[in-house]
N, C-alpha and C positions, 0 to 999 in steps of 0.2 A: 796726049795733050794735057798741058798743065792747067788746072782749074784756075779761074780768075779769083781775085780777092773777094768779089761780091758773092760768088758761089760758095767759097770757103766759109764766109761768115754765115750764109744761110744754113749750111750744113750744121755748123756749130750751134746756132740758135735752135734749130730743129731738134737737135739732141737734148738741149736744155729744156725745151718744152714750155718756155714762158719768157716774158719780158721783165726787165728790171726797170722800174720807173724811178730813176735816180736823177735828181735835179741838182747839178753842180753850179748852175749859173749864180744863184743867190749867194752861195758860199764864196765863189770866186770874187763876186762884187764886194763882199765884206772883207776881202784881203787875204783869204786863205789860198794856199798853193793848191795845185791840181791834185797832188797826192793827198794832202790833208782834207781837201773837200770831198774826195772820193771816200776816204776812210770815215769821215763824219756821216756821209750819206748812208753808207752801208751799216754803220753802228745803229743809226736811227731806224733803219728798215728792220733790223733784227729786234731792237727794243720795242717797237710798237706792234710787232707781230706780223708785219707784211712779209717778212722772211722767217718762216717757221723753222724750228729745229729739224735738221735732216734735208732741208731744201738744197738741191744741187745748183751751184752757181755756174754761170757761163764761163767758158775758158777765158784766160787773160787776153788772148788775141781777139775773141768775139766781142768781149766787153769793151776793149780798147777801141775797136773799129766802130762800135755802136755809139760810144761817147765822144769819139774823135780825139782820143788821147793816146799816148804811146803805150805799147804793150808792157814795157818795163815798169811804167808807173803803176799799172794794175797789178803786176807781179809783186811789187814792193808793198802795195796796199794790202793785198791778200796776205803777204808774209807778216806784216805788222798785226793785222787782226787775228791771224792764227796764233801769234805769240801772246796776244792778250786774251785768248780763249773764246773769241767770238766765232771763229771759223775753225774747221779742221781740214787737213789736206793729206791725202794718201796717194801713193804712186799708183797710177792706173785708174783711180776712182774720181779724180778731180777734186774740187774744193766744195765743201758743204757747210751749212750753218751748224754750229756745234749745239749739242744738248746743253741746256742751262737750267739751273735750279732756282733762279731768281723768281720770287713769287710775282704773279701778275694780279692786277685788280680783279675782284670778283665780277663775273659777267652774268647777265641774265640768261637763263636757259633758252635755247633756240626756240622761237615760236611762242614763248610765254608772253601774253599780253601785259602791258603795263597796268599795274593796279590789281591784277588778278590775285586773289588770296589763295594761299596754299596751306595745307595742313595734312595730318595723317589720314584723315577721312574726308573725302570730298562728297558732301551731300547737297551741293548746290542744285537747284532745280533747273530744268530745261536742257539737261545733257543726257545723251544716251550712253549705253555701255558700248564703247567703241571696240572692245575686244570681240564683240559679236559680228563685226564687219566680215562678210563672207569672202575672204581673200581668194580662196581656191575658185569659188564660183565666179567671182569678178574677173579673175585671170582667164578662166575658160571662156567667159562671155567676151572678153576683150579680144582673145585670139579669134573667136568665130566672127566677131564684128570686123576685125582687120582683114580677115580672109575674104569677106564678102562685100566690103564697102567699095563703092565705085571710086575711081581715082579722083573725081571732082569733089568728093567729100572732104579732101584735105586741102582744098583751095580756100580762098576767102569765100565765106558764105553770107547768107542774109541774117539780119539781126534776130529774126524769130527763132532760129535754131534749126537743127537738122530735122528733115521731114520724118526720118525713121523714128526719132524719139517723140515728135509731136503726134504722129499717128498712134504709136504705142500708148502714149498718155491719154489720148482721146478715148481709146477703147477701155483702158484700165480705169480711168476716172468715172466713166459712165457706168461701168460694172460695179465698182467698189464704193463710189461716193455719190452716184446719181448726178454727176456733173453733165450739163448739156453744152457741148462745145464741138469744135472741129479743128483740124490742124491749122487752118488759116487764122484762127483766133487764139492760138496758144503761143506764148513767148517763153523761151527758156532763159533764165537769168542766173546770176552768180549769188544764189542764196536769197532768202526772203528780204534781207536788208536791202539788197540792190533793187529788188522788185518794188518794195515800198518807196524807195527813193525815186525811182522812175515814175511811179504813179503820182506821187506828190508833185514832182516837177512838171508833169504834164498838166495837172490840175492848176498849178500856179501859173503856167503859161496861158491858161484860159481865164486868168484874172481871179482865181479863187483866193480866199484870204484865210480860211480856217478849216480844220478837219476835226470832227468829233472823235474822241477816243474813250475807251472804257475807263471808269474811275480807278481801277487797278490794272496794271499792265507792266510792260517792260520799259524802263526809262530810256534805254538806247533807241527804242523805236520812236519815242516822242522826240528825241534829239534829231532823228532822221527827218521827222516832219518839220521841225523848226529849221533845219539846215536847208530844206527845200523852199523856205520862205512862207510856210503856213503856220498858223497858231493852233496848237492842240487844245481842243475844247472838251473838258471831261464831262462824261455822263455818269450819274450815280449808278451804283449796283445794288441789287438785293438778291433774295433767294431765287429769283427767276431770271437773273442775268442783268444785262445793261438795260436801263430805263429808256428804251428807244421811243416810248410814247412821248418823252419830253423833247424829241427832235422837232416835232411840228412847230412851225413858226420860226425856227432857226435857219440861218443862211449858210450853214457849213457846206462845203463842196462835196464831202463824203463822210462816212463814218467807218472807222476801223473796228471790227468785231472779231472775237474768237467764239463763235456761236456753239460749236460742238463741245467745247471744253474750255470755259473761260480761263484765261491765264491771268493770275495764278489761282483764283478761288476754286476752280474746278466745276462750277455750275454750268448746266446747259441752258442756252437761251430758249425761253418758253416760246411755243408756237405763235402766240398772239404778239409777242415782242418781235419775232422774225417778220411777221406780216406787217407790223407797224413800221419797221425800218424800210421794207421794200415799198410800201405805200408812200412814205415820206420821200424816198428817192425819186419815185415817179412824179410826184406832185411838185418837187423842187428842182427837177433836172439835176439830181445829185446821184451819188453812187454809194454802194455798200462795198467795202473791201473785206472779204471773208478770209481771215487767216486760219487755215485748217492745218495747224502746225503739227498735230499728232493724231490725225484722223484715223490711222490704222489701229490704234491701241485702245480698244474697248474691252471691258472685262465683265461687268455685271449688268449690262444693258445692251439692247440691240443697237448697232451703229446708227447714229443719226445721219440722215442724208444731208448732202451739202445744201446750204441755203441758196446757192447760186441757181438751183433748178427752179426757184420761184420766179425768177426774172433774169435770164442771162444778159439782157441789155442794160440792167441796172446794178447787177452784182458782179464784182470782180472776184473770181476764185483764185486763191493763192495756196499752192501746195509746195512741199519740200521733201528732199531726201535726207535732211539733216538728222531727223530722229529715227527714221526707218533704216538708214544705212550709216551715214557718218557726216558730221558737220563739215569735215575737211574736204568733201567732194565739191562743196559750193554749187549744188544743183537745186534749182527751184523752178517753178513754172507759174505763169499767170494765164488764166482763161479770161480773155478780155472781151468786153462789149465791143460791138462794131466801131463805135465812135472813138474808142481809145486805142485801137490797134495801130493806126498810123502814127499818132503822136508819141506813144510809148516806144514803138519800134524805132522811131527816129532818134529818140533819146538814148536807147540802148546802143544804137550804132555809134553815136557820138561818144558814149562811155567807154566801150571796149570792142566795138565792131561786132563781136559774137562770142558766145560761150565756147569753151574748149570742145573740139569735135570728138576726140576719142572717148571722153567720158560720156558724152551724149550717146554715141553709138553703142557703147558698152551697156549703159542703162537700158537702152531700147531692147537690146538682145536679152538682157536679164528679165525684162518684163514679158516680152513675147514668148520666151521659152518656158515661162511659168516658175522660174527659179526665184524671182522676186516675191511672188505669193508665198512660196514655201518658206523663204527666209523670214517674211513678216510673221507668219504663223508661229515659227519657232521663237522669234523674238517676243511675240505677244505672250506666249506661255512662260518664257523666262521672266519677263517683267511682272506678270501676274503673281508668280511665285515669290518674287522679291517683295511685292506689295503686301502679300498675305503674311509674310514673315514680319514685316514692319508692323502691321496692324496687330498681329498676335503678341509681339513683344511689348508693344505699348499697352495693350489691354491687360497684360499680366503685371507689368512692372510700373506703369504710369497710368492707371485707370482714370485719373482725374483729367487727363488730356482728351479732348474731343478731336477725332481724326475725320477730316472732311475732304471732299474733292477727289475721292479715290476710285470712282467708277470707271475712270479712264486715265490715260496719260502716264507720266513718269515721275510724278511728284504727289505729295500730300500736304494738306494744310493742318497744322497742329494748333488747335485753339486752346488756350490756357484759361483756367477758371479765374473768377474775380479774386483779387488779392495776390495773384502771381507776380513775380518780379517783372519790371518793365522789359520790353524787347531789347533795348540797348544793353541792359545788364545781362540778360540771357545770352546775347550774342558775344559779349565779352567773356563770359564763362565758357561758351562753346569754343571760342578761339583758344583759350587757355588749355582746354581739353583736347585740342587738335582737330576739332570739328569745323568744317567749312560749310555753312548753311546761310539761309537768308531770312530776314524778318519780313512780315507782310507789309509793314509800313513803308519799306523801301520801294514797293511797287505802286504806292499811291501817286496818282497823277497830279494831285494838288495837296499841299500840307493842309491839314484841317478838314479834308473832305469827309473823313469818317472819324470825328473826334471821340465818339463813344465806343469805338471798336476795341475789344479786349486784345491783349497781346497775343500774337500768333507767329508761328514759325512756318516757313515754306521749305519742305525737306524733299530733296530728290533722292530716290532710292535706286536709280539705275547705274550710277557711275562706279561705286566701289567694286573692285574685283571680288570674285566669289570668296577668295581666301581671306579677305579682310572684312567682308560684309558682317559676319557675326560680331567682330570687335567694334565695328562702327555702330551697330545696334546697341551694344553694351554701353558705349560711351554716350550715345543719345539718351538712352533710358536713365543713365546715372545723372545726366544733365537735368532731366525733367522730373526726377524723383522728388516727391514732396519732402520738404525739410522742416 
């Protein structure tokens, strides 16, 4: 039986493996002939990169039938473009896009955020060493999770997240951080940024107007607060952490704190300040949002238990895998008070229905098998060695610099003596030396909040690869050398 024209075209396009989105209508309306319109459309597709070098084009018959034009017209257009060097044609191999040496405009590296600075040595704070990501262990855990997961796990699920991960987190957080919660009060979200946005939106829906924040923090987090319709209201900081005693009498809906390791100054929130924040939340029907962003990494002191244990109905605990595993996983979790579970879950469902299932199942397997604990211990040792090398290098080669905030975390604050160059000048010198780092002033919630603060740099020591870390330390010490 002779195949129909429709089945012949289907076979040809299947062999090609893609569609050509060529619009001849506009060119025909402008007066171009059919062949000229086709040639122009193909040239444009090659020039703008839609047809990359080596791409195999459909047969003349298939393209003619798809566009509703004569096959001979396509053959003639292919021939003309081959003669011009846009296409190549070989007997038995069909027609392909030719290799070209015409330079293309420079393009941003895939995945590189707009505005992110680059240099030879990345010492920006808040970033882990992603080369430590346990690829083999993650792959093994994913295989085990896939083998044992019920079929319904891959259907649409609830916004709180997979029960396997919520149960694993309940046990892990109780054991490691002293968090008091259960699976019905845990919500898995796409990073702390999403979690903070959901919380702020839920509070705004309850007619909240402002949210207290620490005097130093991450500007993007304050932007999330503003985007949700709340006003960030800064709290001053001192050597005991945020001045939570100043909350009394204020009408903020919540306060965002980093009590275990203030970001970026590195101080721990004093016990009386913790108690003051919880008392304020109880008396004002408000909440404390505890951002425990690097709770696993403690070096010179006993781990501080989560503030959430003081009052699970007034403190939202927020944890993340961004520092312990990798930011690219976009896995974080909120331990919610009972009154916030329904509104936050509803907003999560509206945002993206639920977080990716396979990653949740894999992390649950990693935790329950004990592999996650072993990975964290190895990472803690790695980061502590990095920190010790940084401190030793500065003590030897830049002893006038005071290093603070190093009992935990992945960064240090380098406080410069009176008379040191302004932060802006130091950052300009750092950029010229290929160093990417941050000034303490950038983290201020309000200009002028700390007018007498000496210049200081916030330096992350986790990111540079082992092979370049010594050179990064050399460049940093040279930058800070007394002149």
